[in-house]
A tleap script that builds the chain and sets N, CA, C and O, in Angstrom:
source leaprc.protein.ff14SB
mol = sequence {
  NMET THR SER GLY ILE ARG LEU VAL LEU THR
  ASP THR ASN GLY ASN THR ARG THR ILE GLU
  ASP ALA ALA VAL GLY SER SER LEU MET GLU
  VAL ALA ARG GLU ASN ASP VAL GLU GLY ILE
  LEU ALA ASP CYS GLY GLY ALA SER SER CYS
  ALA THR CYS HIE VAL TYR VAL GLY GLU ALA
  TRP LEU GLU THR VAL GLY ALA PRO ASP GLU
  ILE GLU GLU ALA MET LEU ASP MET VAL GLU
  ASP VAL ARG ARG PRO THR SER ARG LEU SER
  CYS GLN ILE ARG LEU SER ALA ALA LEU ASP
  GLY LEU GLU ALA THR VAL ALA PRO PRO CPHE
}
set mol.1.N position { 89.103 76.633 83.126 }
set mol.1.CA position { 89.068 75.596 83.924 }
set mol.1.C position { 89.059 76.542 85.776 }
set mol.1.O position { 89.728 77.525 86.095 }
set mol.2.N position { 88.199 75.871 86.510 }
set mol.2.CA position { 87.960 76.674 87.980 }
set mol.2.C position { 88.875 75.534 88.899 }
set mol.2.O position { 89.133 74.340 88.746 }
set mol.3.N position { 89.187 76.468 89.839 }
set mol.3.CA position { 90.139 75.565 90.965 }
set mol.3.C position { 89.394 75.510 92.504 }
set mol.3.O position { 89.949 75.142 93.540 }
set mol.4.N position { 88.159 75.922 92.381 }
set mol.4.CA position { 87.589 75.952 93.617 }
set mol.4.C position { 87.878 76.723 94.767 }
set mol.4.O position { 87.814 76.498 95.976 }
set mol.5.N position { 88.269 77.856 93.958 }
set mol.5.CA position { 88.776 79.390 94.973 }
set mol.5.C position { 87.452 79.955 95.540 }
set mol.5.O position { 86.437 80.188 94.884 }
set mol.6.N position { 87.656 80.162 97.055 }
set mol.6.CA position { 86.263 80.755 97.543 }
set mol.6.C position { 86.654 82.013 97.925 }
set mol.6.O position { 87.656 82.173 98.622 }
set mol.7.N position { 85.777 83.183 97.436 }
set mol.7.CA position { 86.010 84.707 97.891 }
set mol.7.C position { 84.883 84.983 98.727 }
set mol.7.O position { 83.820 84.403 98.508 }
set mol.8.N position { 85.027 85.995 99.874 }
set mol.8.CA position { 83.977 86.629 100.052 }
set mol.8.C position { 84.103 88.107 100.250 }
set mol.8.O position { 84.753 88.747 101.076 }
set mol.9.N position { 83.181 88.547 99.114 }
set mol.9.CA position { 83.529 90.060 98.855 }
set mol.9.C position { 82.378 90.814 99.374 }
set mol.9.O position { 81.246 90.330 99.364 }
set mol.10.N position { 82.699 92.247 99.928 }
set mol.10.CA position { 81.302 93.102 100.637 }
set mol.10.C position { 81.499 94.238 99.213 }
set mol.10.O position { 82.511 94.845 98.864 }
set mol.11.N position { 80.358 94.231 98.706 }
set mol.11.CA position { 80.313 95.495 97.644 }
set mol.11.C position { 80.193 96.888 98.434 }
set mol.11.O position { 80.332 96.907 99.657 }
set mol.12.N position { 79.946 97.984 97.740 }
set mol.12.CA position { 79.966 99.321 98.358 }
set mol.12.C position { 78.680 99.608 98.874 }
set mol.12.O position { 78.535 100.642 99.526 }
set mol.13.N position { 77.622 98.765 98.657 }
set mol.13.CA position { 76.144 98.825 99.503 }
set mol.13.C position { 76.446 98.061 100.778 }
set mol.13.O position { 75.474 97.803 101.488 }
set mol.14.N position { 77.568 97.686 101.151 }
set mol.14.CA position { 77.398 96.691 102.365 }
set mol.14.C position { 76.894 95.317 101.979 }
set mol.14.O position { 76.717 94.629 102.985 }
set mol.15.N position { 76.649 94.788 101.016 }
set mol.15.CA position { 76.384 93.610 100.833 }
set mol.15.C position { 77.336 92.339 100.591 }
set mol.15.O position { 78.258 92.312 99.776 }
set mol.16.N position { 76.992 91.402 101.352 }
set mol.16.CA position { 78.385 90.298 101.061 }
set mol.16.C position { 77.850 89.395 100.481 }
set mol.16.O position { 76.672 89.060 100.600 }
set mol.17.N position { 78.867 88.796 99.626 }
set mol.17.CA position { 78.349 87.615 98.677 }
set mol.17.C position { 79.688 86.843 98.807 }
set mol.17.O position { 80.799 87.347 98.973 }
set mol.18.N position { 79.342 85.373 98.688 }
set mol.18.CA position { 80.327 84.464 98.604 }
set mol.18.C position { 80.334 83.881 97.273 }
set mol.18.O position { 79.331 83.311 96.844 }
set mol.19.N position { 81.841 84.030 96.311 }
set mol.19.CA position { 82.092 83.499 95.072 }
set mol.19.C position { 82.594 82.305 95.251 }
set mol.19.O position { 83.517 82.122 96.045 }
set mol.20.N position { 82.053 81.336 94.535 }
set mol.20.CA position { 82.720 79.845 94.503 }
set mol.20.C position { 83.461 79.757 93.198 }
set mol.20.O position { 83.153 80.321 92.148 }
set mol.21.N position { 84.445 78.995 93.412 }
set mol.21.CA position { 85.059 78.335 92.307 }
set mol.21.C position { 85.727 79.477 91.283 }
set mol.21.O position { 85.690 79.362 90.058 }
set mol.22.N position { 86.183 80.308 91.807 }
set mol.22.CA position { 87.103 81.445 91.197 }
set mol.22.C position { 88.149 80.649 90.394 }
set mol.22.O position { 88.368 79.478 90.703 }
set mol.23.N position { 88.774 81.211 89.420 }
set mol.23.CA position { 89.655 80.391 88.514 }
set mol.23.C position { 91.234 80.897 89.082 }
set mol.23.O position { 91.472 82.089 89.278 }
set mol.24.N position { 91.918 80.174 89.234 }
set mol.24.CA position { 93.596 80.440 89.630 }
set mol.24.C position { 93.871 81.274 88.510 }
set mol.24.O position { 93.248 81.173 87.454 }
set mol.25.N position { 94.834 82.139 88.719 }
set mol.25.CA position { 95.329 83.152 87.961 }
set mol.25.C position { 94.501 84.540 87.511 }
set mol.25.O position { 95.007 85.590 87.113 }
set mol.26.N position { 93.359 84.294 87.656 }
set mol.26.CA position { 92.335 85.292 87.396 }
set mol.26.C position { 92.816 86.498 88.446 }
set mol.26.O position { 93.407 86.242 89.495 }
set mol.27.N position { 92.518 87.688 88.065 }
set mol.27.CA position { 92.524 88.718 89.181 }
set mol.27.C position { 91.460 88.878 89.877 }
set mol.27.O position { 90.388 88.704 89.298 }
set mol.28.N position { 91.460 89.234 91.235 }
set mol.28.CA position { 90.291 89.549 91.981 }
set mol.28.C position { 89.451 90.168 91.432 }
set mol.28.O position { 88.290 89.765 91.350 }
set mol.29.N position { 90.015 91.674 90.768 }
set mol.29.CA position { 89.127 92.484 89.900 }
set mol.29.C position { 88.187 91.852 88.842 }
set mol.29.O position { 87.028 92.241 88.699 }
set mol.30.N position { 88.853 90.658 87.961 }
set mol.30.CA position { 88.416 89.926 86.963 }
set mol.30.C position { 87.258 89.372 87.641 }
set mol.30.O position { 86.174 89.805 87.250 }
set mol.31.N position { 87.251 88.593 88.480 }
set mol.31.CA position { 85.987 87.911 89.383 }
set mol.31.C position { 85.255 88.794 89.427 }
set mol.31.O position { 84.330 88.797 88.614 }
set mol.32.N position { 85.368 89.796 90.310 }
set mol.32.CA position { 84.317 90.700 91.185 }
set mol.32.C position { 83.540 91.044 89.954 }
set mol.32.O position { 82.326 90.841 89.964 }
set mol.33.N position { 84.173 91.592 88.796 }
set mol.33.CA position { 83.288 92.254 87.518 }
set mol.33.C position { 82.380 91.069 86.697 }
set mol.33.O position { 81.370 91.218 86.011 }
set mol.34.N position { 83.145 89.822 87.041 }
set mol.34.CA position { 82.365 88.765 86.127 }
set mol.34.C position { 81.140 88.444 86.983 }
set mol.34.O position { 80.150 87.964 86.430 }
set mol.35.N position { 81.146 88.713 88.489 }
set mol.35.CA position { 79.957 88.631 89.220 }
set mol.35.C position { 79.344 89.606 89.688 }
set mol.35.O position { 78.796 89.517 90.786 }
set mol.36.N position { 79.312 90.672 88.994 }
set mol.36.CA position { 78.762 92.010 88.820 }
set mol.36.C position { 78.845 92.429 90.507 }
set mol.36.O position { 77.823 92.566 91.180 }
set mol.37.N position { 80.081 92.585 90.999 }
set mol.37.CA position { 80.198 93.072 92.549 }
set mol.37.C position { 80.175 94.623 92.313 }
set mol.37.O position { 80.889 95.185 91.483 }
set mol.38.N position { 79.392 95.172 93.028 }
set mol.38.CA position { 79.107 96.992 92.903 }
set mol.38.C position { 80.215 97.392 93.355 }
set mol.38.O position { 80.702 96.889 94.368 }
set mol.39.N position { 80.822 98.403 92.655 }
set mol.39.CA position { 81.754 99.287 93.038 }
set mol.39.C position { 83.144 99.025 92.568 }
set mol.39.O position { 84.098 99.673 92.998 }
set mol.40.N position { 83.270 97.959 91.577 }
set mol.40.CA position { 84.460 97.568 91.116 }
set mol.40.C position { 84.163 98.109 89.588 }
set mol.40.O position { 83.416 97.572 88.771 }
set mol.41.N position { 84.847 99.168 89.433 }
set mol.41.CA position { 84.655 100.007 88.154 }
set mol.41.C position { 85.793 99.338 86.952 }
set mol.41.O position { 85.493 98.996 85.808 }
set mol.42.N position { 86.909 99.286 87.476 }
set mol.42.CA position { 88.201 98.959 86.812 }
set mol.42.C position { 88.028 99.497 85.382 }
set mol.42.O position { 87.913 98.729 84.426 }
set mol.43.N position { 88.011 100.823 85.258 }
set mol.43.CA position { 88.055 101.919 84.304 }
set mol.43.C position { 89.034 101.324 83.478 }
set mol.43.O position { 88.680 101.112 82.318 }
set mol.44.N position { 90.569 100.898 83.911 }
set mol.44.CA position { 91.648 100.834 83.019 }
set mol.44.C position { 91.797 99.482 82.731 }
set mol.44.O position { 92.808 99.170 82.103 }
set mol.45.N position { 90.982 98.578 83.064 }
set mol.45.CA position { 90.766 97.222 82.779 }
set mol.45.C position { 91.852 96.289 83.500 }
set mol.45.O position { 91.995 95.128 83.116 }
set mol.46.N position { 92.489 96.727 84.377 }
set mol.46.CA position { 93.630 95.750 84.990 }
set mol.46.C position { 95.028 96.430 84.553 }
set mol.46.O position { 96.021 95.702 84.520 }
set mol.47.N position { 95.114 97.405 84.314 }
set mol.47.CA position { 96.611 97.879 83.947 }
set mol.47.C position { 97.281 98.716 84.853 }
set mol.47.O position { 98.332 99.300 84.590 }
set mol.48.N position { 96.590 98.786 86.075 }
set mol.48.CA position { 97.091 99.211 87.361 }
set mol.48.C position { 97.336 101.138 87.173 }
set mol.48.O position { 98.159 101.841 87.759 }
set mol.49.N position { 96.436 101.490 86.294 }
set mol.49.CA position { 96.640 103.086 85.689 }
set mol.49.C position { 95.425 103.674 86.282 }
set mol.49.O position { 95.049 104.678 85.678 }
set mol.50.N position { 94.676 103.318 87.336 }
set mol.50.CA position { 93.346 104.016 87.926 }
set mol.50.C position { 93.433 103.421 89.294 }
set mol.50.O position { 94.467 102.934 89.749 }
set mol.51.N position { 92.146 103.495 90.004 }
set mol.51.CA position { 92.185 103.203 91.169 }
set mol.51.C position { 90.806 102.727 91.424 }
set mol.51.O position { 90.362 102.625 92.567 }
set mol.52.N position { 90.052 102.402 90.241 }
set mol.52.CA position { 88.555 102.274 90.320 }
set mol.52.C position { 88.131 100.701 90.791 }
set mol.52.O position { 86.967 100.300 90.819 }
set mol.53.N position { 89.431 99.816 91.190 }
set mol.53.CA position { 89.143 98.510 91.833 }
set mol.53.C position { 89.744 98.537 93.065 }
set mol.53.O position { 90.326 97.503 93.392 }
set mol.54.N position { 89.750 99.572 93.925 }
set mol.54.CA position { 90.290 99.644 95.175 }
set mol.54.C position { 89.586 98.694 96.022 }
set mol.54.O position { 88.374 98.517 95.897 }
set mol.55.N position { 90.324 98.048 96.919 }
set mol.55.CA position { 89.495 97.139 97.965 }
set mol.55.C position { 90.367 97.090 99.140 }
set mol.55.O position { 91.536 97.476 99.127 }
set mol.56.N position { 89.790 96.625 100.110 }
set mol.56.CA position { 90.451 96.735 101.510 }
set mol.56.C position { 90.266 94.881 101.640 }
set mol.56.O position { 89.231 94.217 101.572 }
set mol.57.N position { 91.479 94.495 101.816 }
set mol.57.CA position { 91.655 93.171 101.889 }
set mol.57.C position { 91.423 92.865 103.540 }
set mol.57.O position { 91.848 93.649 104.388 }
set mol.58.N position { 90.914 91.997 103.781 }
set mol.58.CA position { 90.743 91.207 105.111 }
set mol.58.C position { 92.033 91.304 105.954 }
set mol.58.O position { 92.957 90.878 105.260 }
set mol.59.N position { 92.498 91.721 107.253 }
set mol.59.CA position { 93.442 92.038 107.945 }
set mol.59.C position { 94.301 90.237 107.968 }
set mol.59.O position { 95.506 90.004 107.872 }
set mol.60.N position { 93.449 89.492 108.087 }
set mol.60.CA position { 94.147 88.087 108.160 }
set mol.60.C position { 94.746 87.746 106.768 }
set mol.60.O position { 95.597 86.858 106.817 }
set mol.61.N position { 94.513 88.206 105.659 }
set mol.61.CA position { 94.867 88.034 104.359 }
set mol.61.C position { 95.871 88.747 104.133 }
set mol.61.O position { 96.456 88.393 103.109 }
set mol.62.N position { 96.397 89.742 104.736 }
set mol.62.CA position { 97.397 90.993 104.276 }
set mol.62.C position { 98.632 90.140 103.944 }
set mol.62.O position { 99.096 90.426 102.841 }
set mol.63.N position { 99.224 89.267 104.536 }
set mol.63.CA position { 100.654 88.753 104.592 }
set mol.63.C position { 100.661 87.781 103.330 }
set mol.63.O position { 101.608 87.791 102.544 }
set mol.64.N position { 99.589 86.962 103.176 }
set mol.64.CA position { 99.356 85.886 102.168 }
set mol.64.C position { 99.094 86.789 100.655 }
set mol.64.O position { 99.595 86.280 99.653 }
set mol.65.N position { 98.405 87.970 100.499 }
set mol.65.CA position { 98.243 88.775 99.667 }
set mol.65.C position { 99.485 89.259 99.206 }
set mol.65.O position { 99.848 89.150 98.035 }
set mol.66.N position { 100.081 89.741 100.018 }
set mol.66.CA position { 101.505 90.545 99.788 }
set mol.66.C position { 101.132 91.956 99.842 }
set mol.66.O position { 100.006 92.388 100.093 }
set mol.67.N position { 102.513 92.848 99.502 }
set mol.67.CA position { 102.190 94.253 99.854 }
set mol.67.C position { 102.202 94.609 98.208 }
set mol.67.O position { 102.718 93.965 97.295 }
set mol.68.N position { 101.445 95.869 98.165 }
set mol.68.CA position { 101.700 96.489 96.691 }
set mol.68.C position { 102.896 96.973 95.986 }
set mol.68.O position { 103.496 97.844 96.615 }
set mol.69.N position { 103.359 96.678 94.957 }
set mol.69.CA position { 104.444 97.201 94.055 }
set mol.69.C position { 104.574 98.727 94.080 }
set mol.69.O position { 103.586 99.384 94.408 }
set mol.70.N position { 105.616 99.284 93.788 }
set mol.70.CA position { 105.897 100.803 93.551 }
set mol.70.C position { 104.826 101.574 92.630 }
set mol.70.O position { 104.522 102.735 92.901 }
set mol.71.N position { 104.179 100.796 91.370 }
set mol.71.CA position { 103.111 101.481 90.680 }
set mol.71.C position { 101.827 101.430 91.148 }
set mol.71.O position { 101.037 102.366 91.034 }
set mol.72.N position { 101.551 100.257 91.734 }
set mol.72.CA position { 100.186 100.168 92.672 }
set mol.72.C position { 100.234 101.212 94.117 }
set mol.72.O position { 99.233 101.825 94.488 }
set mol.73.N position { 101.173 101.265 94.625 }
set mol.73.CA position { 101.515 102.514 95.671 }
set mol.73.C position { 101.066 103.550 95.145 }
set mol.73.O position { 100.054 104.057 95.629 }
set mol.74.N position { 101.713 104.142 93.995 }
set mol.74.CA position { 101.602 105.470 93.210 }
set mol.74.C position { 100.027 105.617 93.045 }
set mol.74.O position { 99.519 106.700 93.334 }
set mol.75.N position { 99.217 104.543 92.580 }
set mol.75.CA position { 97.890 104.532 92.169 }
set mol.75.C position { 96.931 104.867 93.334 }
set mol.75.O position { 95.980 105.646 93.272 }
set mol.76.N position { 97.438 103.974 94.677 }
set mol.76.CA position { 96.813 104.163 95.798 }
set mol.76.C position { 96.890 105.616 96.254 }
set mol.76.O position { 95.859 106.192 96.603 }
set mol.77.N position { 97.914 106.148 96.261 }
set mol.77.CA position { 98.140 107.407 96.657 }
set mol.77.C position { 97.048 108.338 96.158 }
set mol.77.O position { 96.539 109.185 96.893 }
set mol.78.N position { 96.739 108.178 95.022 }
set mol.78.CA position { 95.664 108.991 94.343 }
set mol.78.C position { 94.418 108.987 95.417 }
set mol.78.O position { 93.703 109.958 95.664 }
set mol.79.N position { 94.336 107.894 95.904 }
set mol.79.CA position { 92.929 107.793 96.620 }
set mol.79.C position { 93.265 107.637 98.315 }
set mol.79.O position { 92.951 106.706 99.057 }
set mol.80.N position { 94.007 108.878 98.633 }
set mol.80.CA position { 94.859 108.834 99.871 }
set mol.80.C position { 93.453 108.977 101.014 }
set mol.80.O position { 93.497 108.451 102.126 }
set mol.81.N position { 92.165 109.823 100.488 }
set mol.81.CA position { 91.221 110.210 101.587 }
set mol.81.C position { 90.819 108.712 101.881 }
set mol.81.O position { 90.722 108.536 103.096 }
set mol.82.N position { 90.614 107.834 101.304 }
set mol.82.CA position { 89.989 106.688 101.680 }
set mol.82.C position { 90.698 105.308 101.948 }
set mol.82.O position { 90.207 104.210 102.210 }
set mol.83.N position { 92.000 105.705 101.802 }
set mol.83.CA position { 93.231 104.715 101.884 }
set mol.83.C position { 93.403 104.004 103.397 }
set mol.83.O position { 93.581 104.696 104.399 }
set mol.84.N position { 93.342 102.824 103.431 }
set mol.84.CA position { 93.802 102.329 104.467 }
set mol.84.C position { 94.904 101.351 104.368 }
set mol.84.O position { 95.211 100.837 103.293 }
set mol.85.N position { 95.645 101.029 105.752 }
set mol.85.CA position { 96.602 100.099 105.594 }
set mol.85.C position { 96.537 98.577 104.774 }
set mol.85.O position { 97.382 97.851 104.250 }
set mol.86.N position { 95.267 98.529 104.942 }
set mol.86.CA position { 94.685 97.162 104.012 }
set mol.86.C position { 94.475 96.982 102.532 }
set mol.86.O position { 94.187 95.894 102.033 }
set mol.87.N position { 94.674 98.402 101.669 }
set mol.87.CA position { 94.500 98.783 100.594 }
set mol.87.C position { 95.069 98.236 99.622 }
set mol.87.O position { 96.296 98.209 99.522 }
set mol.88.N position { 94.274 97.722 98.768 }
set mol.88.CA position { 94.925 96.964 97.414 }
set mol.88.C position { 94.390 97.473 96.076 }
set mol.88.O position { 93.421 98.202 96.288 }
set mol.89.N position { 94.656 97.359 94.834 }
set mol.89.CA position { 94.014 97.527 93.741 }
set mol.89.C position { 93.911 96.038 93.558 }
set mol.89.O position { 94.950 95.380 93.618 }
set mol.90.N position { 92.548 95.334 93.301 }
set mol.90.CA position { 92.192 94.233 92.941 }
set mol.90.C position { 92.641 93.737 91.586 }
set mol.90.O position { 93.034 92.607 91.294 }
set mol.91.N position { 92.512 94.772 90.837 }
set mol.91.CA position { 93.458 94.163 89.576 }
set mol.91.C position { 94.872 93.507 89.638 }
set mol.91.O position { 95.374 92.885 88.702 }
set mol.92.N position { 95.515 93.742 90.979 }
set mol.92.CA position { 96.851 93.415 91.198 }
set mol.92.C position { 96.934 91.810 92.097 }
set mol.92.O position { 97.947 91.123 92.218 }
set mol.93.N position { 95.664 91.526 92.602 }
set mol.93.CA position { 95.772 90.232 93.197 }
set mol.93.C position { 95.644 89.469 92.485 }
set mol.93.O position { 94.524 89.541 91.978 }
set mol.94.N position { 96.432 88.409 91.986 }
set mol.94.CA position { 96.219 87.178 91.389 }
set mol.94.C position { 95.638 86.014 92.403 }
set mol.94.O position { 96.048 85.863 93.554 }
set mol.95.N position { 94.633 85.233 91.792 }
set mol.95.CA position { 94.236 84.309 92.682 }
set mol.95.C position { 94.974 83.032 92.367 }
set mol.95.O position { 95.210 82.527 91.269 }
set mol.96.N position { 95.281 82.627 93.580 }
set mol.96.CA position { 95.916 81.157 93.797 }
set mol.96.C position { 95.240 80.321 94.979 }
set mol.96.O position { 94.429 80.800 95.772 }
set mol.97.N position { 95.665 79.084 94.977 }
set mol.97.CA position { 95.066 78.314 95.971 }
set mol.97.C position { 95.350 78.896 97.523 }
set mol.97.O position { 94.583 78.785 98.479 }
set mol.98.N position { 96.729 79.577 97.504 }
set mol.98.CA position { 96.557 80.038 99.006 }
set mol.98.C position { 95.727 81.203 99.559 }
set mol.98.O position { 95.578 81.630 100.704 }
set mol.99.N position { 95.196 81.607 98.275 }
set mol.99.CA position { 94.017 82.774 98.642 }
set mol.99.C position { 92.571 82.126 98.766 }
set mol.99.O position { 91.609 82.894 98.796 }
set mol.100.N position { 92.376 80.815 98.837 }
set mol.100.CA position { 91.164 80.229 99.081 }
set mol.100.C position { 90.406 80.690 100.340 }
set mol.100.O position { 90.971 80.523 101.421 }
set mol.101.N position { 89.183 81.252 100.310 }
set mol.101.CA position { 88.910 81.867 101.330 }
set mol.101.C position { 88.994 83.436 101.591 }
set mol.101.O position { 88.322 83.938 102.491 }
set mol.102.N position { 89.763 84.134 100.853 }
set mol.102.CA position { 90.086 85.424 100.666 }
set mol.102.C position { 88.633 86.417 101.121 }
set mol.102.O position { 87.467 86.251 100.765 }
set mol.103.N position { 89.160 87.369 101.939 }
set mol.103.CA position { 87.902 88.235 102.247 }
set mol.103.C position { 88.292 89.681 101.805 }
set mol.103.O position { 89.461 89.990 102.035 }
set mol.104.N position { 87.497 90.613 101.207 }
set mol.104.CA position { 87.622 91.910 100.675 }
set mol.104.C position { 86.726 92.555 100.731 }
set mol.104.O position { 85.696 91.881 100.748 }
set mol.105.N position { 86.509 93.991 100.788 }
set mol.105.CA position { 85.588 94.868 100.880 }
set mol.105.C position { 85.798 96.051 99.630 }
set mol.105.O position { 86.842 96.693 99.519 }
set mol.106.N position { 84.891 96.175 98.930 }
set mol.106.CA position { 85.255 97.214 97.984 }
set mol.106.C position { 85.313 98.708 98.639 }
set mol.106.O position { 84.405 99.010 99.415 }
set mol.107.N position { 86.258 99.578 98.383 }
set mol.107.CA position { 86.503 100.858 98.986 }
set mol.107.C position { 85.181 101.542 98.440 }
set mol.107.O position { 84.457 101.211 97.501 }
set mol.108.N position { 85.114 102.409 99.166 }
set mol.108.CA position { 83.897 103.541 98.703 }
set mol.108.C position { 84.523 104.297 97.266 }
set mol.108.O position { 85.668 103.971 96.953 }
set mol.109.N position { 83.870 105.196 96.479 }
set mol.109.CA position { 84.494 105.835 95.504 }
set mol.109.C position { 85.182 106.919 95.889 }
set mol.109.O position { 84.733 107.417 96.921 }
set mol.110.N position { 86.157 107.486 95.405 }
set mol.110.CA position { 87.189 108.468 95.830 }
set mol.110.C position { 86.624 109.917 95.185 }
set mol.110.O position { 87.259 110.958 95.356 }
savepdb mol mol.pdb
quit
């Protein structure tokens, strides 16, 4: 069942695409992989044990997305050289109606 969640994702090549009708409850990582967004490797499959789904969340969305938990913080520490204040692991962002229109950019590989 889709919910009409709209996402605007920029891949590692700088290409921006809009994804319509992402399912509520899916992770941003799952939707990005299903739509072949370049740069989302997701080596751990969403277990928050790697940082290969690292994204920069649009600044306007930071409060709505929320802060990373301790485990995610530890994984983001692994990519310190490309980490920003807007860094999140896309596997840890669960889509909800509040995230309709979410903008994110895939971080460069580390």
